[in-house]
N, C-alpha and C positions, 0 to 999 in steps of 0.2 A: 429502485431501478433494477437491481439484481433479481429481486423477487418477481418482477414483471417479466423477466426473461427466463424464469424457471431455475435460477441458480440457488441451490439449497445449502451449499457449502458456506461455512462462516469464514468470511474473508475481510470484512471491513471493521475498523475500530468502532466501538460504541462510545468511546471517550475522545473528545477533542479539547485541547487547552481552552480555558476560559477566555471569552471575548471573541473568539472566531465565529463567523457566521457563514453558512453555506451560500455561495454566490453563483455556483454553476454545477449542474450534474448532467452528463450526457452520455450517449452510447454511439459508437461508430462501428459499423459492421462491414466486413469484406467476406468473400467466400472462405478465407482461411482463419479469420479471427474476429472476435467481438471485443471492443475496448470500451470499458466503463471508466469514466473520469469524473471525479468530484473535486471542486475547489472550495476552500474555506478561506476567508479573509479577515484580517484585523489590521486596519489602516493599510499600510503598504505591504504588510507581510502576508504571504500566501502559503497555505498547506495544500498539497495536491495528493490525492489518492487515486491510483490507477490500477485497475484489474484487467488483465488481458486474458481472454479465454481463447486458447488455441484450439479451434474446432476440429482440425484434421490430425493434429498430433500434440502430445503433451510436451512441454519444455523439459529438458533433462538436466540442465545446469545453469548456473548464474555466473556470468563473466565477472571476475573480481579484479579490482584495480589496486594500486598502491595506497588508495585512500581508505582501504578497509580498516575500520576502527575496532570492530569486534563482531564475533558471532554470538548470538543470543538465542537460547532455546526456550520455547514455551509451548505447552500442550502437544509435544511431539514434533513440532515444526522448528526448523532452524531458520533464523532471520539473520541476514547479513546487513550490518549497519556501517555505512560509509560516511566519511567526513569530506564534504566538498566546500571547505572554507566556511561560509556563513550559513550553510545548509547541511542538515543531516538527512540521509536517505536510508530507509530500511527496505530490503528486497527479499522476497521469499517465493517459494513454489508450493502450490497446493493442488494436487490432482492435475487438471489441464490448465491451471491458472498460474500466471506470473503476476505477482502483486508488488506494489510499490507505494511507499509513503515518503514524501519529501517536504521539507519546510525548515524555517528558522527555529528549530527545536533544540533543546538540550537533550542529553542522553537520558535523563530520567523521564522527560516528557515523551520521547519516542518509545521508550520501553513501556510506559503506561498506556500509550495507544496500542502497542502490540498486545499487552496483557488483556486489554479490553475486547480484543477480537473473539477470544474463546468464550466470553460472557454473552455474546450475540444477543 
């Protein structure tokens, strides 16, 4: 879907934990942003990947909360990993994109997903 919209930046993981299947991929567009969303499911568990392209201005910061678990660097990008109870979230900025992975993942799984982005 990103390729169809001319996005050449490596933004999405190429590795998803075993057993998850893609159940939905879509794009929503407004004059200010384009939002790409993919959902993967395993039983009742859902992993979401969201890429927001801010068409008029690049995001400059990520709002952090008390749930910040760690910052993780890979390939020159800083990823902020948050713990929201039964879900981990990774959030990062790349060019004009705000990116997000969320799901019932453990720390090693979310880091493996992050590491797979650079492998495109």
